[in-house]
C-alpha positions in Angstrom: 0.0 0.0 0.0 2.9 2.4 -0.4 1.6 5.9 -1.4 3.9 8.4 -3.0 2.8 12.0 -2.5 4.7 14.1 -5.0 5.3 17.9 -4.9 7.4 19.9 -7.3 7.3 17.4 -10.1 4.6 17.7 -12.7 2.1 14.8 -13.1 3.1 14.6 -16.8 6.7 14.0 -15.8 5.7 11.3 -13.2 3.6 9.6 -15.9 6.8 9.0 -17.9 8.4 7.0 -15.1 5.4 5.6 -13.3 5.2 2.2 -14.9 8.9 1.3 -14.6 9.1 2.9 -11.1 6.1 1.0 -9.7 7.4 -2.2 -11.2 10.8 -1.8 -9.5 9.2 -0.8 -6.2 6.9 -3.8 -6.3 9.9 -6.1 -6.7 11.7 -4.3 -3.8 8.6 -4.6 -1.6 7.7 -8.1 -2.8 4.1 -7.2 -3.6 1.9 -6.5 -6.6 2.0 -3.3 -8.6 -1.6 -2.7 -7.7 -0.6 -1.9 -4.2 1.0 1.5 -5.2 -0.6 4.9 -5.4 1.2 8.0 -6.8 -0.5 11.3 -6.1 0.9 14.4 -7.7 -0.1 17.5 -5.8 -0.3 21.0 -7.3 1.5 23.2 -4.8 2.2 26.9 -4.9 5.3 27.7 -3.0 6.0 31.2 -1.6 9.2 32.6 -0.3 10.2 36.2 0.6 7.0 37.7 -0.9 7.2 35.9 -4.2 5.9 32.7 -5.8 8.8 30.4 -6.3 9.4 27.0 -7.9 8.5 24.1 -5.6 11.5 21.9 -4.6 11.0 18.3 -5.6 9.8 16.4 -2.6 8.2 13.0 -2.3 6.6 11.7 0.9 6.3 7.9 1.1 3.5 6.7 3.3 3.7 2.9 4.1 4.0 0.1 6.6 7.6 -0.3 7.6 9.5 -3.0 5.8 13.0 -2.5 7.3 16.0 -0.2 6.8 17.4 -2.2 3.9 14.1 -2.2 2.0 13.6 1.5 2.8 17.1 2.4 1.5 16.5 0.4 -1.8 13.1 2.0 -2.2 14.5 5.5 -1.8 17.3 4.9 -4.2 14.9 3.5 -6.8 12.7 6.6 -6.5 15.7 9.0 -6.7 17.1 7.2 -9.7 13.8 7.3 -11.6 13.3 11.0 -10.8 16.9 11.9 -11.8 16.3 10.2 -15.1 13.8 12.9 -15.8 16.6 15.5 -15.7 15.7 16.6 -12.2 19.1 16.9 -10.4 17.9 16.6 -6.8 14.9 15.2 -4.9 14.2 14.9 -1.2 11.9 12.3 0.3 10.7 11.3 3.7 8.9 8.2 4.9 5.8 8.2 7.0 5.2 4.9 8.7 1.7 3.7 9.4 1.0 1.5 12.5 -0.9 -1.6 11.6 -3.2 -1.3 14.6 -4.1 2.2 13.5 -5.1 1.3 9.9 -8.8 1.1 9.1 -10.8 0.0 6.0 -14.4 1.1 5.9 -14.4 1.9 9.6 -13.0 -1.4 10.7 -9.5 -2.3 11.8 -7.7 -3.8 8.8 -5.1 -5.8 10.8 -5.5 -7.7 14.1 -3.5 -6.3 16.9 -2.3 -7.8 20.1 -4.5 -6.4 22.8 
């Protein structure tokens, strides 16, 4: 269920890499490609009284899969974004707790209570 929330990179650019990126990420996470969501947000950034270009930033929201998987995931995302000619991208991971994840108002995962 990894969700990539993208700022500062146009949706048209992300479309160019989305298929190969998701395929690689699915291999890294050992899951199907249908588990991934890429949301491209339109953001207006302001600095010092002016509208400025938004710095490329990707937030990855997911269930933790370990440091090695996280490192491989981040590198794959960075490599695909750099292939678009974007020289630098920052990312941060937001980790969901399984006992706090609900589907249609019901806990999705059993928790040890």
